[in-house]
N, C-alpha and C positions, 0 to 999 in steps of 0.2 A: 446514484449512490445505492450500494447493496449492503444491507445489514445482515450478516450470516450468522449462523449458530456458532457458538464458542467452540465447538470441538471439530469443526470442519477444517481441513488443511487449507492453507493459503493459496496453493496453486490451483485447487479446485474452486475456490472463490474466484480467483482471477480469470479462469476459463469462462465462468459464467458472465463476466463483464466485459469480455472481448468484443461483443457486438456493439456495446455502447461506447467503446473507446474512441476518442476522437482521432483525427490522422495526426500520428506522430512518427518519428524516425527512430527513437531509441526508447525502450521501457527500461528503467532502472528498478531492480528488486533485490532483496536480501537473498540468503542461502535457502530459506524456506520456499522460495519460488522456483528453486531448481528442479525441473521435471522435463522429461523428454517431449511430453504431448504438449506442454505450454510453450517450450521452445519451438516445436514445429508449427503450432498455430500462429505464434508471432512471426516466423519467417514466411509463412503463406500470406500474411498481411502486410509483408515487406517492412516489418519492424524488427530492428535489431535489439536482440535481449542483452542487456548488460547485468547479467546475473552471475554472481560466483558460484562455483561448484561447491557441492557438498563434500565433506569429508571423506565419504565412503565411496565416491566415484571411482571407478578404476582408470579412467582416462579423463583428466580435469580439462574442463572447457575453458579457454582463456576469456578474459573480459577486460575492459578498458578500466584501469585503477583510478585514473584521475577522474573520470566521469562518475565513477561509482562513490567517490568521496563526496560528491554533491548531495548524496542521499541523507547526510546528516541534517539538512535543513528540513526536510519532512519529518525526521525522527524528533528534531527539536519541538516542531509544531505540535505532535503528538504528546510529548511530555508536558507541554504548556497547557494543553487541553486536559490532560489527566491530572492537573493540579486542582481541578475542580472535583471535589469528592463525589459529587452526584454522577459525574461521567465516569470516573474511575471505578466506581462500584456498581454502576448502572442501577440506580434506584427505580427509574422508570420501567414499568412493566410493559407498556405499548411501545412498539417500534417507532411509531411517528412522534411519540412524545420524547423519545430517547434522541431522535434526529433533530428535533426542534431544540433540545437543550444544547447539543453539539453546535448547531448553527448559531444560537445565541451566545455561546462561549466564544466561538470563533469570531463573531462579529465584535464582541467586546474587546477580544485581545487585539484585533486589527485596529480598533478605535483607540484603545491605549497607545499602541505603538505608534500611531500617526500624530498624536498630540505631542 
């Protein structure tokens, strides 16, 4: 896991995590991950990017719309995590304490959904 600064762009943060990425066939991301360098890095690793193009692209790059719709599950998980005020507002100063709070909240959500 990587906890980045709030003002860093998402495609730069994703480029930092490419070396730790497990072997996958497709990477699903939203429009904020649309950059040529990230797409090239993914294709060199034989990963197909399923990222919609930004509105300001002159030549839109096609993506699989049915596969992209599955991204809502991940978005729903983040919404549920941010229901916890301490995570949404990031009260913890240390990164390891914040990550511990996220893990505890995710475990609690998993446990509640399994019961």
